[in-house]
N, CA, C and O atoms as a Tinker XYZ file with bonds, in Angstrom:
   268  protein
     1  N     74.730000  212.075000   68.314000    73     2
     2  CA    73.673000  211.426000   69.054000    64     1     3
     3  C     73.850000  209.917000   68.939000    63     2     4     5
     4  O     74.041000  209.379000   67.848000    81     3
     5  N     73.782000  209.252000   70.079000    73     3     6
     6  CA    73.937000  207.799000   70.108000    64     5     7
     7  C     72.571000  207.148000   70.265000    63     6     8     9
     8  O     71.761000  207.564000   71.094000    81     7
     9  N     72.330000  206.132000   69.466000    73     7    10
    10  CA    71.061000  205.411000   69.507000    64     9    11
    11  C     71.349000  203.966000   69.891000    63    10    12    13
    12  O     72.074000  203.267000   69.183000    81    11
    13  N     70.789000  203.521000   70.999000    73    11    14
    14  CA    71.058000  202.172000   71.490000    64    13    15
    15  C     69.740000  201.463000   71.773000    63    14    16    17
    16  O     68.847000  202.020000   72.411000    81    15
    17  N     69.630000  200.225000   71.292000    73    15    18
    18  CA    68.452000  199.408000   71.549000    64    17    19
    19  C     68.765000  198.363000   72.608000    63    18    20    21
    20  O     69.778000  197.668000   72.522000    81    19
    21  N     67.910000  198.255000   73.590000    73    19    22
    22  CA    68.012000  197.191000   74.589000    64    21    23
    23  C     66.827000  196.259000   74.397000    63    22    24    25
    24  O     65.677000  196.698000   74.372000    81    23
    25  N     67.113000  194.980000   74.263000    73    23    26
    26  CA    66.067000  194.002000   74.067000    64    25    27
    27  C     65.744000  193.314000   75.392000    63    26    28    29
    28  O     66.631000  193.061000   76.207000    81    27
    29  N     64.492000  193.026000   75.585000    73    27    30
    30  CA    64.066000  192.287000   76.774000    64    29    31
    31  C     64.430000  190.823000   76.565000    63    30    32    33
    32  O     64.033000  190.222000   75.566000    81    31
    33  N     65.171000  190.253000   77.484000    73    31    34
    34  CA    65.581000  188.856000   77.394000    64    33    35
    35  C     64.646000  187.938000   78.186000    63    34    36    37
    36  O     64.314000  186.840000   77.740000    81    35
    37  N     64.232000  188.401000   79.357000    73    35    38
    38  CA    63.352000  187.638000   80.240000    64    37    39
    39  C     62.254000  188.543000   80.767000    63    38    40    41
    40  O     62.463000  189.735000   80.995000    81    39
    41  N     61.086000  187.958000   80.955000    73    39    42
    42  CA    59.958000  188.712000   81.489000    64    41    43
    43  C     59.083000  187.728000   82.256000    63    42    44    45
    44  O     58.745000  186.660000   81.746000    81    43
    45  N     58.720000  188.091000   83.477000    73    43    46
    46  CA    57.851000  187.253000   84.293000    64    45    47
    47  C     56.570000  188.023000   84.560000    63    46    48    49
    48  O     56.606000  189.176000   84.988000    81    47
    49  N     55.429000  187.374000   84.303000    73    47    50
    50  CA    54.138000  188.022000   84.498000    64    49    51
    51  C     53.255000  187.155000   85.382000    63    50    52    53
    52  O     53.328000  185.926000   85.349000    81    51
    53  N     52.420000  187.822000   86.172000    73    51    54
    54  CA    51.521000  187.156000   87.107000    64    53    55
    55  C     50.079000  187.388000   86.672000    63    54    56    57
    56  O     49.717000  188.482000   86.240000    81    55
    57  N     49.266000  186.351000   86.792000    73    55    58
    58  CA    47.868000  186.419000   86.390000    64    57    59
    59  C     47.001000  185.840000   87.503000    63    58    60    61
    60  O     47.440000  184.969000   88.255000    81    59
    61  N     45.757000  186.334000   87.603000    73    59    62
    62  CA    44.817000  185.787000   88.566000    64    61    63
    63  C     43.399000  185.917000   88.018000    63    62    64    65
    64  O     43.090000  186.832000   87.255000    81    63
    65  N     42.548000  184.982000   88.426000    73    63    66
    66  CA    41.160000  184.992000   87.969000    64    65    67
    67  C     40.318000  184.123000   88.899000    63    66    68    69
    68  O     40.840000  183.336000   89.688000    81    67
    69  N     39.022000  184.287000   88.786000    73    67    70
    70  CA    38.095000  183.516000   89.613000    64    69    71
    71  C     37.694000  182.187000   88.974000    63    70    72    73
    72  O     37.095000  181.336000   89.633000    81    71
    73  N     38.024000  182.006000   87.684000    73    71    74
    74  CA    37.780000  180.704000   87.042000    64    73    75
    75  C     38.910000  180.419000   86.061000    63    74    76    77
    76  O     39.606000  181.324000   85.600000    81    75
    77  N     39.070000  179.145000   85.760000    73    75    78
    78  CA    40.202000  178.699000   84.950000    64    77    79
    79  C     40.106000  179.192000   83.505000    63    78    80    81
    80  O     41.131000  179.474000   82.884000    81    79
    81  N     38.905000  179.298000   82.968000    73    79    82
    82  CA    38.726000  179.779000   81.587000    64    81    83
    83  C     39.207000  181.220000   81.447000    63    82    84    85
    84  O     39.882000  181.555000   80.474000    81    83
    85  N     38.867000  182.070000   82.407000    73    83    86
    86  CA    39.295000  183.472000   82.377000    64    85    87
    87  C     40.808000  183.575000   82.514000    63    86    88    89
    88  O     41.445000  184.381000   81.836000    81    87
    89  N     41.375000  182.763000   83.384000    73    87    90
    90  CA    42.831000  182.753000   83.555000    64    89    91
    91  C     43.516000  182.350000   82.255000    63    90    92    93
    92  O     44.486000  182.982000   81.837000    81    91
    93  N     43.016000  181.310000   81.624000    73    91    94
    94  CA    43.589000  180.859000   80.355000    64    93    95
    95  C     43.478000  181.940000   79.281000    63    94    96    97
    96  O     44.412000  182.145000   78.506000    81    95
    97  N     42.349000  182.623000   79.235000    73    95    98
    98  CA    42.156000  183.693000   78.256000    64    97    99
    99  C     43.156000  184.830000   78.475000    63    98   100   101
   100  O     43.735000  185.339000   77.515000    81    99
   101  N     43.361000  185.233000   79.737000    73    99   102
   102  CA    44.309000  186.301000   80.050000    64   101   103
   103  C     45.730000  185.918000   79.624000    63   102   104   105
   104  O     46.456000  186.727000   79.047000    81   103
   105  N     46.108000  184.683000   79.915000    73   103   106
   106  CA    47.451000  184.224000   79.555000    64   105   107
   107  C     47.618000  184.183000   78.036000    63   106   108   109
   108  O     48.639000  184.633000   77.515000    81   107
   109  N     46.632000  183.649000   77.324000    73   107   110
   110  CA    46.723000  183.574000   75.862000    64   109   111
   111  C     46.795000  184.956000   75.219000    63   110   112   113
   112  O     47.520000  185.141000   74.241000    81   111
   113  N     46.057000  185.925000   75.750000    73   111   114
   114  CA    46.137000  187.293000   75.226000    64   113   115
   115  C     47.537000  187.863000   75.406000    63   114   116   117
   116  O     48.069000  188.518000   74.510000    81   115
   117  N     48.133000  187.608000   76.579000    73   115   118
   118  CA    49.472000  188.146000   76.829000    64   117   119
   119  C     50.526000  187.434000   75.998000    63   118   120   121
   120  O     51.522000  188.046000   75.613000    81   119
   121  N     50.326000  186.169000   75.717000    73   119   122
   122  CA    51.249000  185.442000   74.834000    64   121   123
   123  C     51.270000  186.109000   73.463000    63   122   124   125
   124  O     52.339000  186.295000   72.881000    81   123
   125  N     50.111000  186.467000   72.949000    73   123   126
   126  CA    50.036000  187.141000   71.649000    64   125   127
   127  C     50.724000  188.505000   71.689000    63   126   128   129
   128  O     51.408000  188.874000   70.734000    81   127
   129  N     50.556000  189.257000   72.774000    73   127   130
   130  CA    51.199000  190.571000   72.906000    64   129   131
   131  C     52.715000  190.416000   72.943000    63   130   132   133
   132  O     53.442000  191.199000   72.332000    81   131
   133  N     53.187000  189.402000   73.666000    73   131   134
   134  CA    54.629000  189.224000   73.813000    64   133   135
   135  C     55.291000  188.670000   72.560000    63   134   136   137
   136  O     56.502000  188.810000   72.392000    81   135
   137  N     54.520000  188.047000   71.683000    73   135   138
   138  CA    55.084000  187.612000   70.404000    64   137   139
   139  C     55.587000  188.812000   69.605000    63   138   140   141
   140  O     56.560000  188.702000   68.859000    81   139
   141  N     54.929000  189.944000   69.760000    73   139   142
   142  CA    55.327000  191.162000   69.036000    64   141   143
   143  C     56.704000  191.647000   69.458000    63   142   144   145
   144  O     57.399000  192.294000   68.675000    81   143
   145  N     57.106000  191.340000   70.690000    73   143   146
   146  CA    58.443000  191.743000   71.155000    64   145   147
   147  C     59.381000  190.537000   71.232000    63   146   148   149
   148  O     60.364000  190.534000   71.972000    81   147
   149  N     59.040000  189.505000   70.437000    73   147   150
   150  CA    59.900000  188.329000   70.242000    64   149   151
   151  C     60.141000  187.517000   71.522000    63   150   152   153
   152  O     61.237000  186.996000   71.730000    81   151
   153  N     59.127000  187.411000   72.370000    73   151   154
   154  CA    59.235000  186.593000   73.566000    64   153   155
   155  C     58.315000  185.384000   73.440000    63   154   156   157
   156  O     57.196000  185.488000   72.939000    81   155
   157  N     58.801000  184.242000   73.899000    73   155   158
   158  CA    58.005000  183.025000   73.899000    64   157   159
   159  C     57.899000  182.495000   75.325000    63   158   160   161
   160  O     58.668000  182.892000   76.201000    81   159
   161  N     56.962000  181.613000   75.547000    73   159   162
   162  CA    56.757000  181.037000   76.883000    64   161   163
   163  C     57.881000  180.054000   77.175000    63   162   164   165
   164  O     58.165000  179.152000   76.387000    81   163
   165  N     58.511000  180.252000   78.324000    73   163   166
   166  CA    59.572000  179.353000   78.776000    64   165   167
   167  C     59.040000  178.390000   79.839000    63   166   168   169
   168  O     59.357000  177.201000   79.823000    81   167
   169  N     58.225000  178.916000   80.766000    73   167   170
   170  CA    57.717000  178.093000   81.867000    64   169   171
   171  C     56.418000  178.687000   82.392000    63   170   172   173
   172  O     56.250000  179.906000   82.423000    81   171
   173  N     55.505000  177.821000   82.803000    73   171   174
   174  CA    54.245000  178.243000   83.414000    64   173   175
   175  C     54.065000  177.482000   84.724000    63   174   176   177
   176  O     54.236000  176.264000   84.776000    81   175
   177  N     53.718000  178.215000   85.778000    73   175   178
   178  CA    53.369000  177.594000   87.057000    64   177   179
   179  C     52.008000  178.141000   87.463000    63   178   180   181
   180  O     51.750000  179.339000   87.346000    81   179
   181  N     51.143000  177.257000   87.940000    73   179   182
   182  CA    49.810000  177.716000   88.312000    64   181   183
   183  C     49.390000  177.115000   89.647000    63   182   184   185
   184  O     49.973000  176.143000   90.127000    81   183
   185  N     48.368000  177.719000   90.225000    73   183   186
   186  CA    47.926000  177.293000   91.543000    64   185   187
   187  C     46.436000  177.593000   91.685000    63   186   188   189
   188  O     45.921000  178.540000   91.090000    81   187
   189  N     45.758000  176.780000   92.475000    73   187   190
   190  CA    44.355000  177.005000   92.774000    64   189   191
   191  C     44.199000  176.993000   94.284000    63   190   192   193
   192  O     44.683000  176.087000   94.963000    81   191
   193  N     43.517000  178.010000   94.804000    73   191   194
   194  CA    43.259000  178.101000   96.235000    64   193   195
   195  C     41.757000  178.158000   96.470000    63   194   196   197
   196  O     41.001000  178.641000   95.628000    81   195
   197  N     41.339000  177.661000   97.620000    73   195   198
   198  CA    39.931000  177.712000   98.012000    64   197   199
   199  C     39.843000  178.534000   99.286000    63   198   200   201
   200  O     40.541000  178.255000  100.261000    81   199
   201  N     38.969000  179.567000   99.279000    73   199   202
   202  CA    38.826000  180.392000  100.482000    64   201   203
   203  C     37.864000  179.732000  101.470000    63   202   204   205
   204  O     37.322000  178.660000  101.200000    81   203
   205  N     37.660000  180.374000  102.603000    73   203   206
   206  CA    36.833000  179.784000  103.663000    64   205   207
   207  C     35.366000  179.611000  103.257000    63   206   208   209
   208  O     34.643000  178.839000  103.889000    81   207
   209  N     34.918000  180.311000  102.220000    73   207   210
   210  CA    33.547000  180.171000  101.725000    64   209   211
   211  C     33.429000  179.125000  100.623000    63   210   212   213
   212  O     32.339000  178.902000  100.097000    81   211
   213  N     34.538000  178.483000  100.269000    73   211   214
   214  CA    34.518000  177.453000   99.243000    64   213   215
   215  C     34.716000  177.968000   97.829000    63   214   216   217
   216  O     34.620000  177.197000   96.873000    81   215
   217  N     34.990000  179.262000   97.678000    73   215   218
   218  CA    35.217000  179.820000   96.336000    64   217   219
   219  C     36.638000  179.525000   95.889000    63   218   220   221
   220  O     37.582000  179.575000   96.679000    81   219
   221  N     36.767000  179.221000   94.623000    73   219   222
   222  CA    38.089000  178.923000   94.058000    64   221   223
   223  C     38.714000  180.187000   93.500000    63   222   224   225
   224  O     38.026000  181.072000   92.992000    81   223
   225  N     40.028000  180.252000   93.605000    73   223   226
   226  CA    40.805000  181.378000   93.104000    64   225   227
   227  C     42.012000  180.807000   92.385000    63   226   228   229
   228  O     42.776000  180.030000   92.959000    81   227
   229  N     42.183000  181.192000   91.129000    73   227   230
   230  CA    43.263000  180.662000   90.297000    64   229   231
   231  C     44.330000  181.725000   90.052000    63   230   232   233
   232  O     44.020000  182.899000   89.852000    81   231
   233  N     45.589000  181.297000   90.072000    73   231   234
   234  CA    46.684000  182.217000   89.762000    64   233   235
   235  C     47.743000  181.466000   88.957000    63   234   236   237
   236  O     47.841000  180.240000   89.000000    81   235
   237  N     48.526000  182.245000   88.227000    73   235   238
   238  CA    49.585000  181.651000   87.401000    64   237   239
   239  C     50.741000  182.630000   87.263000    63   238   240   241
   240  O     50.565000  183.848000   87.307000    81   239
   241  N     51.918000  182.062000   87.097000    73   239   242
   242  CA    53.130000  182.824000   86.806000    64   241   243
   243  C     53.654000  182.295000   85.476000    63   242   244   245
   244  O     53.833000  181.089000   85.305000    81   243
   245  N     53.900000  183.206000   84.534000    73   243   246
   246  CA    54.407000  182.814000   83.219000    64   245   247
   247  C     55.746000  183.478000   82.994000    63   246   248   249
   248  O     55.874000  184.698000   83.107000    81   247
   249  N     56.749000  182.666000   82.674000    73   247   250
   250  CA    58.094000  183.170000   82.397000    64   249   251
   251  C     58.273000  183.185000   80.872000    63   250   252   253
   252  O     58.210000  182.147000   80.213000    81   251
   253  N     58.494000  184.373000   80.342000    73   251   254
   254  CA    58.738000  184.537000   78.908000    64   253   255
   255  C     60.228000  184.750000   78.688000    63   254   256   257
   256  O     60.889000  185.408000   79.492000    81   255
   257  N     60.758000  184.196000   77.602000    73   255   258
   258  CA    62.167000  184.368000   77.238000    64   257   259
   259  C     62.272000  184.735000   75.773000    63   258   260   261
   260  O     61.392000  184.426000   74.970000    81   259
   261  N     63.360000  185.398000   75.444000    73   259   262
   262  CA    63.615000  185.769000   74.045000    64   261   263
   263  C     63.884000  184.523000   73.221000    63   262   264   265
   264  O     64.439000  183.543000   73.717000    81   263
   265  N     63.485000  184.572000   71.963000    73   263   266
   266  CA    63.705000  183.438000   71.051000    64   265   267
   267  C     65.172000  183.255000   70.796000    63   266   268
   268  O     65.562000  182.353000   70.055000    81   267
């Protein structure tokens, strides 16, 4: 029997929320989860959009890489 481990080298995750505090909380929770699999934040890109009713919508893309 052969046993082989494959490690995740890169991981990209997308987040969205209706306010910036919630978005930040979601990202921070995922950072803690990814520390367990030895991934750190490599790059973060975020964006804010306003719909026709004036409501704000926040989104972010976080690129995690192996240490």
